[in-house]
N, CA, C and O of each residue as an XYZ file, in Angstrom:
352
protein
N     133.648    135.198    138.024
C     134.512    136.335    137.744
C     135.913    135.867    137.341
O     136.547    136.432    136.449
N     136.376    134.808    138.034
C     137.706    134.299    137.729
C     137.772    133.756    136.302
O     138.779    133.938    135.619
N     136.711    133.092    135.849
C     136.720    132.533    134.499
C     136.716    133.645    133.444
O     137.322    133.489    132.384
N     136.039    134.766    133.725
C     136.052    135.895    132.800
C     137.453    136.478    132.688
O     137.906    136.821    131.596
N     138.132    136.588    133.817
C     139.504    137.109    133.807
C     140.424    136.184    133.016
O     141.270    136.650    132.253
N     140.261    134.878    133.196
C     141.077    133.918    132.459
C     140.776    133.974    130.966
O     141.676    133.854    130.135
N     139.506    134.156    130.635
C     139.118    134.260    129.229
C     139.703    135.511    128.578
O     140.176    135.463    127.443
N     139.667    136.622    129.299
C     140.229    137.858    128.758
C     141.743    137.781    128.647
O     142.322    138.378    127.739
N     142.394    137.061    129.549
C     143.843    136.923    129.501
C     144.275    136.098    128.291
O     145.361    136.309    127.752
N     143.431    135.159    127.864
C     143.769    134.317    126.723
C     143.428    134.973    125.385
O     143.894    134.528    124.336
N     142.630    136.011    125.422
C     142.204    136.660    124.178
C     143.395    137.298    123.487
O     144.273    137.869    124.132
N     143.412    137.192    122.170
C     144.490    137.806    121.404
C     144.187    139.285    121.212
O     143.026    139.669    121.072
N     145.208    140.102    121.204
C     144.967    141.526    120.990
C     144.457    141.783    119.579
O     144.747    141.003    118.672
N     143.707    142.855    119.374
C     143.188    143.139    118.032
C     144.322    143.420    117.052
O     145.388    143.907    117.431
N     144.074    143.111    115.822
C     145.068    143.358    114.775
C     145.296    144.859    114.624
O     144.377    145.658    114.804
N     146.504    145.223    114.299
C     146.858    146.624    114.134
C     146.428    147.078    112.741
O     146.883    146.517    111.744
N     145.567    148.076    112.658
C     145.085    148.526    111.357
C     145.854    149.744    110.853
O     145.516    150.298    109.807
N     146.883    150.166    111.587
C     147.676    151.308    111.140
C     148.493    150.929    109.912
O     148.967    149.800    109.785
N     148.646    151.875    109.030
C     149.343    151.626    107.769
C     150.832    151.422    108.009
O     151.435    152.082    108.856
N     151.411    150.505    107.258
C     152.847    150.267    107.336
C     153.570    150.750    106.079
O     154.800    150.723    106.017
N     152.806    151.190    105.079
C     153.424    151.711    103.863
C     152.611    152.904    103.362
O     151.503    153.162    103.832
N     153.172    153.606    102.423
C     152.480    154.764    101.850
C     151.214    154.333    101.121
O     150.196    155.021    101.185
N     151.270    153.210    100.435
C     150.099    152.711     99.717
C     148.945    152.392    100.663
O     147.795    152.727    100.382
N     149.257    151.744    101.784
C     148.220    151.438    102.771
C     147.651    152.722    103.377
O     146.448    152.819    103.620
N     148.510    153.696    103.617
C     148.055    154.967    104.178
C     147.120    155.682    103.199
O     146.094    156.224    103.610
N     147.465    155.687    101.921
C     146.606    156.328    100.927
C     145.282    155.590    100.779
O     144.239    156.213    100.579
N     145.322    154.259    100.877
C     144.088    153.486    100.832
C     143.197    153.803    102.033
O     141.984    153.957    101.886
N     143.799    153.901    103.218
C     143.029    154.267    104.413
C     142.418    155.654    104.278
O     141.270    155.870    104.666
N     143.179    156.589    103.732
C     142.659    157.948    103.534
C     141.472    157.920    102.577
O     140.459    158.576    102.820
N     141.593    157.168    101.501
C     140.502    157.085    100.529
C     139.257    156.461    101.153
O     138.147    156.951    100.946
N     139.436    155.387    101.914
C     138.294    154.729    102.544
C     137.620    155.652    103.548
O     136.396    155.782    103.554
N     138.420    156.296    104.400
C     137.848    157.175    105.414
C     137.208    158.417    104.803
O     136.213    158.916    105.328
N     137.758    158.921    103.708
C     137.154    160.104    103.094
C     135.819    159.758    102.431
O     134.871    160.539    102.505
N     135.740    158.608    101.793
C     134.467    158.184    101.202
C     133.435    157.926    102.302
O     132.283    158.345    102.191
N     133.856    157.237    103.359
C     132.937    156.954    104.464
C     132.478    158.251    105.129
O     131.298    158.394    105.448
N     133.384    159.186    105.340
C     133.028    160.461    105.951
C     132.077    161.270    105.091
O     131.142    161.887    105.601
N     132.315    161.270    103.784
C     131.431    161.998    102.875
C     130.031    161.400    102.871
O     129.037    162.125    102.912
N     129.960    160.071    102.820
C     128.650    159.408    102.837
C     127.915    159.666    104.150
O     126.702    159.877    104.149
N     128.634    159.650    105.258
C     128.003    159.925    106.545
C     127.547    161.374    106.654
O     126.505    161.647    107.250
N     128.315    162.314    106.084
C     127.901    163.717    106.100
C     126.625    163.910    105.287
O     125.723    164.634    105.708
N     126.547    163.272    104.136
C     125.338    163.365    103.310
C     124.156    162.717    104.026
O     123.048    163.255    104.022
N     124.400    161.551    104.645
C     123.330    160.871    105.378
C     122.843    161.719    106.555
O     121.645    161.764    106.831
N     123.758    162.387    107.243
C     123.364    163.256    108.352
C     122.530    164.433    107.890
O     121.558    164.806    108.546
N     122.903    165.016    106.770
C     122.124    166.122    106.204
C     120.728    165.655    105.806
O     119.731    166.313    106.104
N     120.671    164.505    105.125
C     119.371    163.969    104.699
C     118.501    163.604    105.903
O     117.291    163.827    105.880
N     119.105    163.048    106.949
C     118.353    162.697    108.152
C     117.807    163.950    108.821
O     116.658    163.966    109.264
N     118.621    165.000    108.897
C     118.152    166.257    109.466
C     117.022    166.834    108.624
O     116.032    167.323    109.168
N     117.160    166.784    107.314
C     116.123    167.293    106.418
C     114.832    166.492    106.578
O     113.739    167.056    106.516
N     114.955    165.180    106.785
C     113.780    164.333    106.966
C     113.070    164.631    108.293
O     111.842    164.585    108.369
N     113.844    164.933    109.330
C     113.276    165.129    110.675
C     112.696    166.526    110.888
O     112.002    166.749    111.880
N     112.954    167.447    110.010
C     112.445    168.811    110.173
C     111.318    169.060    109.168
O     111.269    168.438    108.107
N     110.415    169.980    109.519
C     109.327    170.271    108.572
C     109.858    170.995    107.337
O     110.837    171.738    107.410
N     109.215    170.773    106.234
C     109.630    171.404    104.986
C     110.757    170.633    104.325
O     111.192    169.589    104.811
N     111.215    171.167    103.215
C     112.289    170.541    102.459
C     113.474    171.509    102.437
O     113.465    172.500    101.706
N     114.485    171.212    103.241
C     115.630    172.105    103.373
C     116.367    172.262    102.053
O     116.780    173.365    101.695
N     116.530    171.169    101.333
C     117.237    171.212    100.052
C     116.515    172.139     99.058
O     117.137    172.954     98.377
N     115.200    171.989     99.001
C     114.409    172.845     98.113
C     114.451    174.298     98.573
O     114.520    175.211     97.750
N     114.409    174.510     99.863
C     114.450    175.876    100.411
C     115.762    176.571    100.044
O     115.785    177.770     99.767
N     116.841    175.809    100.047
C     118.142    176.394     99.724
C     118.260    176.661     98.221
O     118.666    177.750     97.816
N     117.910    175.679     97.401
C     118.140    175.808     95.961
C     117.086    176.651     95.244
O     117.429    177.544     94.468
N     115.820    176.376     95.497
C     114.774    177.072     94.749
C     114.458    178.445     95.325
O     114.311    179.417     94.583
N     114.355    178.525     96.653
C     113.986    179.795     97.280
C     115.197    180.644     97.643
O     115.049    181.793     98.059
N     116.396    180.084     97.487
C     117.658    180.795     97.756
C     117.658    181.419     99.151
O     118.029    182.579     99.328
N     117.231    180.620    100.142
C     117.153    181.067    101.524
C     118.528    180.922    102.172
O     119.009    179.810    102.388
N     119.151    182.053    102.480
C     120.495    182.050    103.042
C     120.512    181.448    104.447
O     121.453    180.740    104.806
N     119.494    181.721    105.231
C     119.443    181.169    106.587
C     119.355    179.642    106.550
O     119.983    178.965    107.363
N     118.590    179.107    105.625
C     118.493    177.655    105.482
C     119.834    177.070    105.035
O     120.208    175.979    105.464
N     120.550    177.786    104.185
C     121.861    177.323    103.739
C     122.859    177.303    104.894
O     123.688    176.396    104.981
N     122.788    178.286    105.772
C     123.672    178.322    106.938
C     123.363    177.148    107.865
O     124.280    176.511    108.384
N     122.088    176.862    108.073
C     121.700    175.725    108.909
C     122.170    174.418    108.268
O     122.702    173.553    108.964
N     121.987    174.263    106.980
C     122.442    173.062    106.283
C     123.946    172.888    106.375
O     124.438    171.781    106.591
N     124.674    173.980    106.213
C     126.127    173.917    106.339
C     126.566    173.563    107.750
O     127.524    172.814    107.939
N     125.868    174.097    108.734
C     126.195    173.779    110.128
C     125.949    172.308    110.423
O     126.714    171.679    111.154
N     124.889    171.766    109.858
C     124.601    170.340    110.058
C     125.706    169.489    109.439
O     126.182    168.541    110.065
N     126.110    169.816    108.235
C     127.169    169.045    107.571
C     128.485    169.160    108.346
O     129.172    168.157    108.537
N     128.841    170.354    108.788
C     130.074    170.520    109.563
C     130.017    169.765    110.886
O     131.007    169.168    111.310
N     128.863    169.793    111.531
C     128.715    169.065    112.785
C     128.903    167.574    112.607
O     129.583    166.931    113.406
N     128.309    167.024    111.573
C     128.468    165.591    111.303
C     129.922    165.284    110.958
O     130.453    164.255    111.376
N     130.564    166.162    110.203
C     131.969    165.941    109.842
C     132.880    165.965    111.064
O     133.835    165.191    111.134
N     132.604    166.829    112.016
C     133.397    166.866    113.249
C     133.205    165.572    114.038
O     134.166    165.033    114.587
N     131.982    165.075    114.097
C     131.718    163.821    114.805
C     132.427    162.663    114.105
O     133.025    161.819    114.772
N     132.372    162.609    112.777
C     133.031    161.528    112.040
C     134.546    161.605    112.216
O     135.200    160.576    112.390
N     135.105    162.800    112.173
C     136.550    162.956    112.363
C     136.976    162.518    113.763
O     138.018    161.882    113.927
N     136.179    162.855    114.763
C     136.492    162.424    116.122
C     136.413    160.905    116.251
O     137.217    160.296    116.957
N     135.447    160.299    115.572
C     135.323    158.838    115.622
C     136.498    158.166    114.917
O     136.977    157.127    115.371
N     136.958    158.738    113.832
C     138.091    158.144    113.102
C     139.376    158.277    113.905
O     140.187    157.352    113.939
N     139.565    159.422    114.550
C     140.781    159.664    115.314
C     140.841    158.807    116.574
O     141.916    158.564    117.122
N     139.681    158.355    117.024
C     139.647    157.452    118.174
C     139.526    158.202    119.409
O     139.482    157.611    120.488
């Protein structure tokens, strides 16, 4: 236990990833927005894969409003989770 404490005491703190300029802040926003969008799409596709039928087809071809509400709720839910993860 003592050696673990000594090892942790010698460890360097993680680098600060917070932006120090406007350019870095805009780059972080762009990276996080692309990552969030990709994760929202992946979450929707994963939900569509795990449920019976084709949600995308049900929304577009059959114009099912209830399916569209469920799809929107899934995307919003994933976006809330991604935003919480980004905020820390």
